[in-house]
Backbone as CSV, one residue per row, in Angstrom:
resi,resn,N_x,N_y,N_z,CA_x,CA_y,CA_z,C_x,C_y,C_z
1,MET,71.250,-29.351,10.257,70.284,-30.283,9.639,68.859,-29.935,10.055
2,GLY,68.687,-29.723,11.368,67.356,-29.370,11.861,66.871,-28.069,11.269
3,GLY,67.846,-27.121,11.111,67.470,-25.829,10.534,67.031,-25.971,9.099
4,LEU,67.662,-26.869,8.347,67.301,-27.095,6.947,65.899,-27.684,6.840
5,ILE,65.599,-28.668,7.693,64.266,-29.279,7.684,63.206,-28.248,8.024
6,PHE,63.522,-27.413,9.017,62.568,-26.366,9.408,62.318,-25.400,8.256
7,SER,63.406,-25.039,7.542,63.266,-24.110,6.413,62.402,-24.709,5.318
8,GLU,62.597,-26.025,5.062,61.796,-26.687,4.029,60.317,-26.726,4.423
9,ILE,60.072,-26.998,5.702,58.684,-27.030,6.192,58.056,-25.641,6.082
10,ALA,58.825,-24.631,6.471,58.316,-23.257,6.407,58.018,-22.861,4.966
11,LEU,58.929,-23.270,4.029,58.730,-22.943,2.622,57.471,-23.618,2.087
12,GLU,57.286,-24.889,2.456,56.089,-25.608,2.013,54.823,-24.944,2.556
13,TRP,54.898,-24.496,3.816,53.723,-23.826,4.424,53.413,-22.523,3.702
14,ILE,54.475,-21.750,3.410,54.296,-20.469,2.717,53.710,-20.701,1.334
15,GLN,54.243,-21.721,0.617,53.731,-22.020,-0.713,52.271,-22.456,-0.654
16,GLY,51.960,-23.253,0.384,50.575,-23.705,0.547,49.636,-22.552,0.829
17,GLU,50.073,-21.616,1.693,49.252,-20.448,1.999,49.085,-19.552,0.777
18,ALA,50.182,-19.423,0.005,50.103,-18.595,-1.205,49.113,-19.201,-2.199
19,LEU,49.170,-20.538,-2.346,48.239,-21.214,-3.255,46.805,-21.048,-2.771
20,LYS,46.624,-21.134,-1.444,45.289,-20.949,-0.877,44.790,-19.529,-1.151
21,ASP,45.687,-18.541,-0.967,45.305,-17.150,-1.229,44.941,-16.948,-2.693
22,MET,45.701,-17.604,-3.586,45.414,-17.480,-5.017,44.052,-18.075,-5.351
23,ARG,43.715,-19.198,-4.710,42.419,-19.818,-4.953,41.282,-18.940,-4.438
24,ILE,41.506,-18.332,-3.254,40.494,-17.428,-2.700,40.306,-16.220,-3.609
25,LEU,41.442,-15.671,-4.086,41.374,-14.513,-4.966,40.647,-14.854,-6.264
26,ALA,40.949,-16.044,-6.810,40.283,-16.473,-8.040,38.787,-16.644,-7.818
27,PHE,38.432,-17.203,-6.642,37.015,-17.397,-6.327,36.304,-16.058,-6.201
28,LEU,36.932,-15.113,-5.481,36.323,-13.794,-5.314,36.193,-13.068,-6.646
29,SER,37.210,-13.210,-7.492,37.151,-12.580,-8.808,35.998,-13.146,-9.622
30,ALA,35.808,-14.459,-9.528,34.712,-15.096,-10.256,33.364,-14.625,-9.734
31,VAL,33.253,-14.502,-8.394,32.002,-14.028,-7.795,31.693,-12.609,-8.253
32,ILE,32.711,-11.730,-8.227,32.523,-10.346,-8.649,32.137,-10.282,-10.123
33,PHE,32.786,-11.105,-10.946,32.481,-11.130,-12.375,31.049,-11.573,-12.620
34,LEU,30.638,-12.652,-11.933,29.277,-13.157,-12.108,28.249,-12.150,-11.615
35,ALA,28.551,-11.487,-10.477,27.633,-10.472,-9.954,27.487,-9.327,-10.953
36,GLY,28.600,-8.937,-11.564,28.538,-7.887,-12.573,27.715,-8.307,-13.774
37,CYS,27.858,-9.579,-14.185,27.083,-10.088,-15.320,25.592,-10.086,-15.003
38,VAL,25.248,-10.511,-13.770,23.836,-10.540,-13.367,23.266,-9.131,-13.334
39,ALA,24.033,-8.193,-12.748,23.561,-6.804,-12.669,23.359,-6.222,-14.061
40,PHE,24.277,-6.534,-14.980,24.157,-6.047,-16.349,22.925,-6.637,-17.031
41,GLN,22.684,-7.927,-16.793,21.525,-8.580,-17.395,20.220,-8.020,-16.841
42,VAL,20.177,-7.780,-15.526,18.968,-7.231,-14.905,18.673,-5.844,-15.473
43,ALA,19.696,-4.989,-15.531,19.509,-3.644,-16.075,19.048,-3.706,-17.526
44,GLY,19.608,-4.647,-18.291,19.206,-4.802,-19.685,17.765,-5.244,-19.816
45,ASP,17.353,-6.189,-18.967,15.961,-6.651,-19.005,14.997,-5.518,-18.662
46,VAL,15.339,-4.732,-17.654,14.462,-3.621,-17.263,14.359,-2.596,-18.386
47,GLN,15.486,-2.268,-19.019,15.448,-1.284,-20.095,14.638,-1.801,-21.295
48,LYS,14.825,-3.065,-21.647,14.028,-3.638,-22.743,12.542,-3.645,-22.380
49,GLY,12.266,-3.979,-21.116,10.883,-3.973,-20.662,10.269,-2.588,-20.717
50,ARG,11.047,-1.580,-20.340,10.543,-0.200,-20.375,10.159,0.203,-21.798
51,MET,10.997,-0.145,-22.762,10.701,0.211,-24.152,9.445,-0.510,-24.644
52,GLU,9.288,-1.769,-24.247,8.073,-2.498,-24.627,6.852,-1.908,-23.932
53,LEU,7.017,-1.503,-22.687,5.909,-0.914,-21.938,5.444,0.383,-22.581
54,LEU,6.394,1.159,-23.075,6.058,2.456,-23.672,5.578,2.333,-25.119
55,TYR,6.246,1.498,-25.889,6.021,1.529,-27.338,5.652,0.179,-27.945
56,GLY,5.598,-0.858,-27.133,5.385,-2.176,-27.705,4.290,-2.981,-27.028
57,ASP,4.647,-4.178,-26.613,3.702,-5.164,-26.082,3.894,-5.285,-24.569
58,PRO,2.872,-4.973,-23.752,3.029,-5.092,-22.301,3.283,-6.530,-21.844
59,GLY,2.848,-7.513,-22.652,3.138,-8.908,-22.319,4.617,-9.210,-22.433
60,VAL,5.253,-8.698,-23.481,6.703,-8.854,-23.641,7.424,-8.088,-22.542
61,ALA,6.919,-6.885,-22.231,7.508,-6.091,-21.142,7.462,-6.871,-19.835
62,LEU,6.323,-7.512,-19.562,6.171,-8.266,-18.322,7.204,-9.376,-18.220
63,ALA,7.456,-10.077,-19.312,8.441,-11.164,-19.291,9.818,-10.635,-18.911
64,HIS,10.197,-9.483,-19.463,11.497,-8.884,-19.118,11.528,-8.479,-17.646
65,PHE,10.463,-7.834,-17.175,10.439,-7.370,-15.787,10.447,-8.536,-14.802
66,GLN,9.707,-9.585,-15.117,9.666,-10.741,-14.227,11.032,-11.414,-14.139
67,ARG,11.720,-11.517,-15.260,13.057,-12.109,-15.238,14.004,-11.263,-14.397
68,ALA,13.887,-9.945,-14.538,14.728,-9.050,-13.725,14.398,-9.190,-12.244
69,ALA,13.103,-9.283,-11.912,12.674,-9.399,-10.514,13.133,-10.705,-9.898
70,GLU,13.179,-11.776,-10.682,13.662,-13.054,-10.163,15.149,-12.984,-9.832
71,SER,15.905,-12.259,-10.654,17.355,-12.144,-10.430,17.679,-11.170,-9.305
72,ASN,16.929,-10.065,-9.247,17.175,-9.052,-8.211,15.852,-8.383,-7.843
73,PRO,15.136,-8.944,-6.878,13.813,-8.411,-6.521,13.850,-7.010,-5.910
74,GLU,15.024,-6.511,-5.552,15.134,-5.169,-4.970,15.716,-4.153,-5.948
75,TYR,15.769,-4.526,-7.224,16.365,-3.635,-8.222,15.548,-2.355,-8.372
76,ARG,16.279,-1.238,-8.511,15.658,0.048,-8.826,16.364,0.628,-10.038
77,LEU,15.622,1.351,-10.854,16.190,1.982,-12.036,17.428,2.772,-11.625
78,ASN,18.575,2.438,-12.239,19.832,2.938,-11.689,20.467,4.084,-12.462
79,TYR,19.893,4.510,-13.571,20.508,5.625,-14.283,19.591,6.844,-14.319
80,SER,18.562,6.815,-13.519,17.614,7.916,-13.493,17.401,8.373,-12.055
81,LEU,16.917,9.603,-11.906,16.608,10.126,-10.584,15.274,9.620,-10.059
82,VAL,14.489,8.964,-10.912,13.184,8.438,-10.505,13.365,7.221,-9.612
83,ARG,12.650,7.209,-8.489,12.675,6.032,-7.602,11.594,5.061,-8.105
84,GLU,11.994,4.168,-8.969,11.039,3.208,-9.516,11.667,1.828,-9.475
85,GLY,11.064,0.937,-8.671,11.597,-0.395,-8.506,11.052,-1.371,-9.528
86,VAL,11.693,-2.542,-9.573,11.324,-3.537,-10.575,9.897,-4.046,-10.376
87,TRP,9.415,-4.092,-9.111,8.053,-4.571,-8.885,7.016,-3.537,-9.313
88,THR,7.407,-2.278,-9.323,6.520,-1.258,-9.897,6.343,-1.518,-11.384
89,TYR,7.431,-1.850,-12.045,7.352,-2.154,-13.473,6.533,-3.414,-13.733
90,VAL,6.713,-4.428,-12.892,5.894,-5.646,-13.036,4.414,-5.279,-12.927
91,GLY,4.079,-4.476,-11.907,2.695,-4.072,-11.705,2.158,-3.260,-12.866
92,ARG,2.962,-2.365,-13.404,2.518,-1.542,-14.524,2.286,-2.387,-15.775
93,ALA,3.118,-3.392,-15.990,2.920,-4.264,-17.151,1.618,-5.051,-17.017
94,TYR,1.354,-5.547,-15.811,0.065,-6.222,-15.583,-1.091,-5.242,-15.797
95,TYR,-0.932,-4.040,-15.284,-1.986,-3.022,-15.408,-2.304,-2.751,-16.872
96,ASN,-1.254,-2.590,-17.684,-1.468,-2.287,-19.099,-2.097,-3.452,-19.858
97,GLN,-2.059,-4.652,-19.257,-2.739,-5.800,-19.860,-4.172,-5.955,-19.344
98,GLY,-4.554,-5.078,-18.404,-5.882,-5.171,-17.834,-6.012,-6.202,-16.726
99,LYS,-4.901,-6.702,-16.206,-4.909,-7.714,-15.143,-4.732,-7.003,-13.804
100,MET,-5.839,-6.489,-13.275,-5.768,-5.600,-12.128,-5.403,-6.323,-10.830
101,ALA,-5.874,-7.546,-10.647,-5.550,-8.268,-9.415,-4.046,-8.532,-9.335
102,GLU,-3.457,-8.972,-10.445,-2.016,-9.223,-10.474,-1.234,-7.921,-10.330
103,ALA,-1.749,-6.858,-10.975,-1.099,-5.552,-10.856,-1.100,-5.080,-9.405
104,ARG,-2.244,-5.223,-8.738,-2.354,-4.769,-7.354,-1.358,-5.504,-6.457
105,LYS,-1.219,-6.812,-6.619,-0.295,-7.584,-5.773,1.143,-7.133,-5.979
106,ALA,1.538,-6.953,-7.244,2.905,-6.521,-7.529,3.160,-5.117,-6.988
107,LEU,2.186,-4.240,-7.135,2.353,-2.848,-6.690,2.328,-2.736,-5.169
108,GLU,1.556,-3.580,-4.512,1.593,-3.616,-3.047,2.970,-4.069,-2.563
109,ARG,3.556,-5.021,-3.270,4.915,-5.453,-2.917,5.904,-4.305,-3.137
110,ALA,5.734,-3.575,-4.239,6.607,-2.432,-4.505,6.489,-1.376,-3.412
111,ARG,5.262,-1.126,-2.949,5.042,-0.127,-1.895,5.657,-0.582,-0.576
112,THR,5.603,-1.889,-0.317,6.188,-2.426,0.915,7.708,-2.270,0.882
113,GLN,8.308,-2.510,-0.276,9.763,-2.411,-0.407,10.259,-0.971,-0.326
114,ASP,9.488,-0.039,-0.902,9.943,1.353,-0.940,8.733,2.267,-0.843
115,SER,8.525,2.819,0.331,7.356,3.687,0.549,7.473,5.006,-0.192
116,HIS,8.660,5.317,-0.735,8.861,6.569,-1.464,8.717,6.393,-2.981
117,ASP,8.360,5.203,-3.413,8.137,4.956,-4.842,6.753,5.500,-5.201
118,SER,6.710,6.747,-5.633,5.429,7.415,-5.867,4.679,6.848,-7.062
119,LEU,5.392,6.346,-8.049,4.716,5.734,-9.189,4.043,4.429,-8.781
120,ALA,4.627,3.720,-7.814,3.970,2.512,-7.296,2.658,2.887,-6.620
121,ALA,2.673,3.971,-5.843,1.449,4.420,-5.176,0.400,4.846,-6.198
122,LEU,0.826,5.594,-7.209,-0.111,6.063,-8.237,-0.778,4.891,-8.941
123,TYR,0.018,3.941,-9.396,-0.554,2.821,-10.151,-1.325,1.862,-9.253
124,LEU,-0.916,1.751,-7.995,-1.708,0.946,-7.068,-3.093,1.565,-6.919
125,GLY,-3.146,2.892,-6.771,-4.434,3.572,-6.675,-5.280,3.384,-7.915
126,LEU,-4.653,3.459,-9.094,-5.389,3.262,-10.349,-5.944,1.843,-10.445
127,ALA,-5.124,0.862,-10.050,-5.577,-0.532,-10.099,-6.732,-0.763,-9.127
128,LEU,-6.606,-0.206,-7.918,-7.679,-0.353,-6.929,-8.971,0.296,-7.429
129,ALA,-8.850,1.469,-8.026,-10.033,2.164,-8.541,-10.703,1.342,-9.634
130,ARG,-9.903,0.747,-10.505,-10.470,-0.067,-11.579,-11.084,-1.356,-11.039
131,GLU,-10.612,-1.811,-9.874,-11.213,-2.992,-9.239,-12.484,-2.647,-8.466
132,GLY,-12.721,-1.360,-8.254,-13.929,-0.936,-7.545,-13.692,-0.398,-6.154
133,ASP,-12.455,-0.480,-5.648,-12.140,0.041,-4.314,-11.705,1.500,-4.454
134,ARG,-12.663,2.378,-4.698,-12.323,3.766,-4.995,-11.840,4.536,-3.778
135,ARG,-12.302,4.166,-2.605,-11.881,4.887,-1.398,-10.382,4.708,-1.163
136,ARG,-9.939,3.473,-1.153,-8.509,3.229,-0.963,-7.738,3.680,-2.206
137,GLY,-8.344,3.476,-3.368,-7.683,3.898,-4.602,-7.401,5.380,-4.618
138,LEU,-8.360,6.178,-4.179,-8.176,7.629,-4.166,-7.053,8.024,-3.214
139,ARG,-6.984,7.347,-2.077,-5.928,7.654,-1.110,-4.545,7.369,-1.703
140,GLU,-4.404,6.235,-2.400,-3.117,5.896,-3.001,-2.774,6.829,-4.153
141,ILE,-3.771,7.164,-4.963,-3.526,8.094,-6.072,-3.037,9.436,-5.537
142,GLU,-3.712,9.941,-4.506,-3.299,11.224,-3.929,-1.892,11.142,-3.355
143,THR,-1.586,10.041,-2.678,-0.232,9.859,-2.137,0.805,9.888,-3.254
144,GLY,0.509,9.179,-4.338,1.436,9.150,-5.457,1.611,10.505,-6.104
145,LEU,0.513,11.216,-6.307,0.586,12.532,-6.940,1.360,13.530,-6.080
146,ARG,1.077,13.530,-4.777,1.799,14.456,-3.892,3.292,14.114,-3.842
147,GLY,3.593,12.843,-3.814,4.999,12.436,-3.818,5.713,12.878,-5.079
148,LEU,5.056,12.737,-6.225,5.664,13.157,-7.485,5.824,14.674,-7.544
149,ALA,4.827,15.406,-7.046,4.913,16.868,-7.035,6.076,17.337,-6.162
150,GLU,6.207,16.755,-4.987,7.295,17.141,-4.080,8.658,16.778,-4.676
151,TRP,8.708,15.629,-5.338,9.968,15.186,-5.950,10.375,16.118,-7.085
152,LEU,9.434,16.510,-7.936,9.735,17.423,-9.031,10.164,18.797,-8.499
153,ASP,9.520,19.251,-7.417,9.921,20.527,-6.809,11.325,20.430,-6.225
154,TYR,11.630,19.306,-5.600,12.978,19.110,-5.055,14.020,19.170,-6.179
155,LEU,13.732,18.485,-7.290,14.682,18.509,-8.411,14.889,19.930,-8.913
156,ARG,13.799,20.659,-9.053,13.884,22.018,-9.606,14.755,22.922,-8.744
157,TRP,14.606,22.845,-7.423,15.256,23.820,-6.549,16.584,23.339,-5.964
158,TYR,16.789,22.038,-5.874,17.943,21.567,-5.103,18.875,20.614,-5.850
159,HIS,18.469,20.082,-6.979,19.321,19.100,-7.659,19.944,19.717,-8.908
160,PRO,21.229,19.513,-9.134,21.878,20.122,-10.309,21.304,19.647,-11.641
161,ASP,20.707,18.452,-11.657,20.106,17.951,-12.898,18.628,18.310,-13.017
162,GLY,18.102,19.076,-12.074,16.688,19.399,-12.091,16.252,20.178,-13.318
163,ARG,17.176,20.933,-13.911,16.826,21.747,-15.082,16.478,20.901,-16.297
164,PHE,16.841,19.617,-16.255,16.522,18.753,-17.391,15.144,18.100,-17.255
165,TRP,14.521,18.249,-16.087,13.259,17.568,-15.822,12.082,18.537,-15.910
166,ASP,11.104,18.171,-16.738,9.867,18.939,-16.871,10.149,20.428,-17.029
167,PRO,10.961,20.819,-18.011,11.326,22.239,-18.147,10.146,23.150,-18.460
168,THR,9.075,22.617,-19.049,7.896,23.440,-19.365,6.858,23.416,-18.247
169,SER,7.123,22.628,-17.197,6.203,22.492,-16.049,4.869,21.844,-16.421
170,GLN,4.818,21.150,-17.536,3.577,20.501,-17.940,3.170,19.412,-16.950
171,LEU,4.130,18.618,-16.517,3.814,17.551,-15.574,3.336,18.129,-14.245
172,ARG,4.019,19.157,-13.766,3.612,19.780,-12.504,2.191,20.335,-12.601
173,SER,1.886,20.939,-13.731,0.561,21.534,-13.923,-0.534,20.465,-13.904
174,GLU,-0.304,19.345,-14.577,-1.298,18.282,-14.621,-1.472,17.626,-13.249
175,ILE,-0.360,17.456,-12.533,-0.445,16.893,-11.183,-1.285,17.797,-10.286
176,GLN,-1.046,19.100,-10.376,-1.791,20.043,-9.529,-3.275,20.043,-9.869
177,LYS,-3.613,19.925,-11.142,-5.029,19.850,-11.538,-5.707,18.646,-10.892
178,ASP,-5.025,17.497,-10.916,-5.601,16.283,-10.315,-5.729,16.429,-8.804
179,LEU,-4.735,17.028,-8.158,-4.804,17.235,-6.713,-5.930,18.195,-6.349
180,ASP,-6.131,19.215,-7.161,-7.233,20.149,-6.924,-8.577,19.436,-7.054
181,MET,-8.683,18.543,-8.036,-9.924,17.793,-8.211,-10.185,16.912,-6.990
182,ILE,-9.143,16.243,-6.492,-9.296,15.353,-5.337,-9.679,16.154,-4.093
183,SER,-9.030,17.286,-3.876,-9.325,18.087,-2.682,-10.711,18.699,-2.742
184,GLY,-11.235,18.887,-3.959,-12.572,19.445,-4.104,-13.676,18.446,-3.847
185,LYS,-13.337,17.173,-3.667,-14.280,16.093,-3.340,-15.255,15.776,-4.478
186,ASP,-15.102,16.460,-5.599,-15.961,16.166,-6.749,-15.095,15.476,-7.802
187,VAL,-14.869,14.187,-7.585,-13.909,13.454,-8.398,-14.588,12.916,-9.656
188,HIS,-14.045,13.275,-10.777,-14.499,12.720,-12.050,-13.595,11.527,-12.360
189,TRP,-14.058,10.346,-12.011,-13.200,9.173,-12.043,-12.628,8.838,-13.416
190,PRO,-13.427,8.860,-14.481,-12.815,8.572,-15.792,-11.669,9.528,-16.122
191,GLY,-11.863,10.816,-15.797,-10.816,11.792,-16.059,-9.602,11.575,-15.187
192,LEU,-9.816,11.280,-13.903,-8.705,11.081,-12.980,-7.876,9.861,-13.378
193,ILE,-8.554,8.773,-13.734,-7.837,7.558,-14.143,-7.068,7.803,-15.433
194,SER,-7.719,8.460,-16.392,-7.056,8.754,-17.659,-5.840,9.654,-17.446
195,ASN,-5.988,10.671,-16.598,-4.870,11.581,-16.314,-3.729,10.854,-15.610
196,GLY,-4.084,9.937,-14.684,-3.060,9.179,-13.980,-2.256,8.301,-14.923
197,GLU,-2.934,7.658,-15.847,-2.245,6.814,-16.830,-1.361,7.655,-17.746
198,TRP,-1.886,8.809,-18.152,-1.085,9.720,-18.990,0.166,10.177,-18.251
199,LEU,-0.001,10.532,-16.981,1.123,11.015,-16.194,2.197,9.942,-16.052
200,GLY,1.783,8.697,-15.792,2.751,7.613,-15.672,3.553,7.427,-16.939
201,ARG,2.868,7.480,-18.065,3.574,7.331,-19.348,4.511,8.509,-19.600
202,MET,4.026,9.735,-19.345,4.847,10.909,-19.597,6.093,10.941,-18.708
203,LEU,5.950,10.516,-17.470,7.109,10.472,-16.573,8.133,9.453,-17.064
204,GLU,7.639,8.339,-17.585,8.555,7.326,-18.115,9.297,7.874,-19.336
205,GLU,8.589,8.604,-20.187,9.246,9.216,-21.336,10.195,10.340,-20.899
206,GLU,9.827,11.022,-19.809,10.675,12.106,-19.303,12.029,11.582,-18.841
207,ILE,12.063,10.344,-18.360,13.337,9.726,-17.977,14.293,9.749,-19.157
208,GLU,13.790,9.354,-20.326,14.634,9.321,-21.521,14.983,10.731,-21.986
209,ARG,13.990,11.635,-21.983,14.253,13.009,-22.435,15.290,13.693,-21.558
210,ALA,15.135,13.558,-20.235,16.075,14.202,-19.310,17.481,13.636,-19.497
211,HIS,17.566,12.324,-19.677,18.872,11.687,-19.878,19.520,12.189,-21.167
212,GLU,18.737,12.267,-22.238,19.275,12.736,-23.515,19.685,14.207,-23.435
213,ASP,18.858,15.041,-22.780,19.194,16.462,-22.635,20.471,16.643,-21.829
214,LYS,20.634,15.836,-20.813,21.851,15.920,-19.996,23.078,15.542,-20.818
215,MET,22.955,14.484,-21.635,24.086,14.068,-22.466,24.430,15.137,-23.505
216,ARG,23.405,15.750,-24.104,23.659,16.820,-25.071,24.329,18.023,-24.408
217,ASP,23.874,18.352,-23.204,24.479,19.477,-22.477,25.940,19.184,-22.149
218,ARG,26.228,17.951,-21.774,27.611,17.571,-21.471,28.482,17.655,-22.715
219,GLU,27.933,17.220,-23.851,28.695,17.291,-25.095,28.977,18.741,-25.486
220,ARG,27.983,19.635,-25.301,28.202,21.057,-25.616,29.299,21.654,-24.736
221,ARG,29.248,21.322,-23.450,30.259,21.859,-22.535,31.640,21.308,-22.870
222,ASP,31.708,20.038,-23.258,32.988,19.449,-23.650,33.535,20.115,-24.907
223,ARG,32.641,20.410,-25.867,33.099,21.084,-27.088,33.625,22.477,-26.775
224,ARG,32.909,23.213,-25.914,33.366,24.559,-25.542,34.713,24.490,-24.826
225,ARG,34.858,23.497,-23.947,36.119,23.360,-23.208,37.277,23.066,-24.163
226,ARG,37.038,22.183,-25.128,38.094,21.867,-26.094,38.424,23.076,-26.961
227,SER,37.368,23.833,-27.309,37.600,25.034,-28.123,38.448,26.053,-27.384
228,VAL,38.165,26.250,-26.099,38.938,27.188,-25.288,40.383,26.724,-25.168
229,LEU,40.570,25.426,-24.938,41.929,24.899,-24.808,42.704,25.029,-26.108
230,ASN,42.033,24.748,-27.225,42.705,24.882,-28.515,43.076,26.331,-28.804
231,HIS,42.171,27.249,-28.447,42.434,28.657,-28.682,43.592,29.164,-27.818
232,SER,43.643,28.714,-26.562,44.693,29.183,-25.646,46.057,28.607,-25.987
233,SER,46.071,27.466,-26.697,47.363,26.827,-27.030,48.005,27.424,-28.277
234,ARG,47.257,28.286,-28.980,47.819,28.897,-30.199,48.715,30.086,-29.880
């Protein structure tokens, strides 16, 4: 009799623990699902913002970037080799609207979060220069340009996807021209600012070009592989 009661108690305990485990598993599954939904939404907002920044309305771009930053303030572009955080995008959207004080604050936050975000340094320097702080602006612009030059060189020599980036070396050439101007101490500010803005836009477009070139290269290799397999099976 005692053994039967003990067995019933043990069974109830096991069932209770199993139910508890099922509830924990369901909770964790829900958390993972929601986290995935948030990450997908953030990435979508950033991509929509990028397209507006390049080809549309910087005000609309800003709304997308701000929503992404509220959901994940540490987000970085996740399908590209470029180290560009969400606060860099917020700052660039403000910059393109001519709101330099707001741009500077966002870009300073981006620089604090990631000191290797060279586009944040470049645009921070441009914003500072437009506000009148040319001494600090020049230092940030130079930091950004050198960081981008080193990054492009690293891709070319050490990264397997480097062949898809700046294949004509146009970006490298323009960066070097600006660095030569800065080192010569005879800075033509309108030209430097204009070149910096051009470079930022071209790098953003290069993200899309490099991604598309990589996808086309993968498709060509897949077609060749299928052709070889089909030929060998005959």
